[in-house]
N, C-alpha and C positions, 0 to 999 in steps of 0.2 A: 781728649783721651788718647793714652799711649796705643798704638796697634798690639794686639793680642799675637804673640807669636807661638806657635805649636811646634812640639818637638817634629824631627822627620817621621818618627815611628808611628805618631799619632796621624799624622797626615796619611801616611799608607792605609790606615786602618777606615779612615774617612773616604778615601777614595775606593776602597774595596765595597764599603756598604753602598755609596753612591751607583756603583756599578752593578751590584746586584739588585737594588731597587729597578734599575733601568732594564735587567734582563726579565725581572720579573713583569713589568710594565709590556715589554714586548710579547710575551707569553700571553698575557691577557689579552692585548690586542688581537693575536692570532685565533684565540678562541671565540672572540666575537665575531671575527669574519667569518669563521666556519659555522657558527650558529645562524647567520643571516643568509649565508649564501644559499641557492637553491638546491634541493637533494641531487646527488650526482647518479649515474646511472645504476641499475640494480646489480648487485654484487653476484646475482646468478646469470647476467648479459653474456660473460664468456661460454657459459655452458649452453646457452642457448635456452635458458628457462626463465620465465618472467620472475619477477620478486614476488616474493609471499605478502600477502595483504597484512599491513600493520607493520612492515618491515619498511627502513629507508629504500625509496626507488620502488617499492611496490604498489601495485594497481591499487586504485582507490574504489572500493566496492561500493556501488550505488544502490540503495534499497529497492526491491523488486517491485516493478511496476504492477499497478492493482490491475487484476484481470476479473471481467465477469464469470460469475460463479458458474455459469452453463457451459464454460468453455475449458472447465476444468474435468478431470478424469480420476476414477479410482481414489486410491486414499487423499490424495491432494484435494478431489470433491468432498469427500466424508469429512476432513479436518474443518474445511470451509464451513461446510454446512453445520458441524457443531457448534463453531463460535458463532456463525450466524444466530443459532438457535438460543444460544446462552444471553444475546442481545435482545433477541425478539421476546423471549419468554422471561426473562428476567427485567428488562426496562421498559420495551416498547409497548407491549400490551398490557402490562402491570401500569403504566403511567398513562399511556393514551389509548388503551383498549376499551371503548365504551361498551356498554352492554349489549349483549348479542339480543337481535331481533330481526323479523323478516327484512327488515330495511339495513340490516348492519349485520350480516351472517359472518360467522367464523368458523375455522375447521381446527381441530386439535390435530390432525395429521398433515397441516399444511406444508411440511415438508416433502409431501407426494405431489403437491401442485406445482409444476415446472414454472408455469407463468408466476405465480404468487412468489416462489423462492426468488424468481430474477427480480422483481420489484423489490422486496424485502431487502435483497441484498443490495442492490443499486441505493435504497434508502440508507443502510447502513454505511456504506463508503462515503455517501455524502454527509452522514452524520460525523464520520470521522474527520473529515476535510473542514467542515464549517465548525467544529468545535475545536480547531488548532488557533493556539494565540496569533497565527498569521492571518487569519480570516478577520481580525478586528473584533470591535465589540458587539457588530451587529451580527456577526457570523450566524449564530444559533437564530436569530429572528428571520435570517435569510433561509435556513434551514426549515424552520415551521411554516414560512409562508409557502417556498417554491416547491418544496419537496415532500414533508410529512403529511401535509392536508392533502394533495394532490395524490399521492402514493395510497393513503387509506382510503381515500373517496373511491377509487378505483378497485382496489381489491375487495372492498367490504361494500361495493355496490348491490341493490338487489338483484340486478341482472349480470353479476360480477362474477368471476370464476369460483367463488365460494357460495354462489346461490343455491346449490342442490345440497349444500352440508349444514351445519349446525344453525338453524334459525331460532331456536328455543333453547335459553340456558339450562332448560333439565333434561334436554334430550340430545346426545350425541349423534352425531350424524357424519357421514363423509362419502363423497362421490366425485368421482372424476366425469367432469363433462367430456363427450367426444367432440375431438376437434373437426373441423369442416374437411369434406374430401378433398382428393387434389383437385386442381383446376383442370378444365376440359382438355387444354393445351398439353399439360404435362403429360395426362393419361393418353393422349394420342400420340405424343413424341415416343413414349414407352411402348405403346404397340409397334407403331412404325419401326423403331429400333429393334424390336426382338424379331418382326417379321423380315427387315432386311439383313439383320445380323449386326448391324451397328448404329449406334444412335446420330442422329442428326437431323437436318431438316430435311422433310421430303421433297423429292423433286417437282417442280412445276413445269 
């Protein structure tokens, strides 16, 4: 076959098209490199300010660590207690609340029993942990076996923290049982500290 000869003007056009394609390829390569590179320093670093969450170079905010409810105070405590009450009244007692008897008392004012609040809050946190997919298919079985049964058996025991409250489904009752008095050692330390003007171990 005879070679194909293009006019010089056509060669210039082909050369320009090839050059343009190579430039576009180089631009795409630079874009890919910038996307795969680790994030650079915060744009606010020059001003001594940390990056904003969600912006390139900004700090990654970790979810807050769960805290025992009795360590919370004020509005934070009230909000957590409201959420706990929704779960206990709307789910836990509705599903797992056996009939009220002298052997299994209950209290409609359980929120006023600090020890019961602490137990139920711990049970709720364990429920949230074990229902997570990361807990695996047996997560909820572990929650039933190791947490639910033990918690309800304690707070609803005949001699438990609710034993002076409702023991008859037709008779509402609520009473806070008194806590044990302070130990003799603590009482003696308070007395010695008041007499000496400062707390501390008595001189021997």
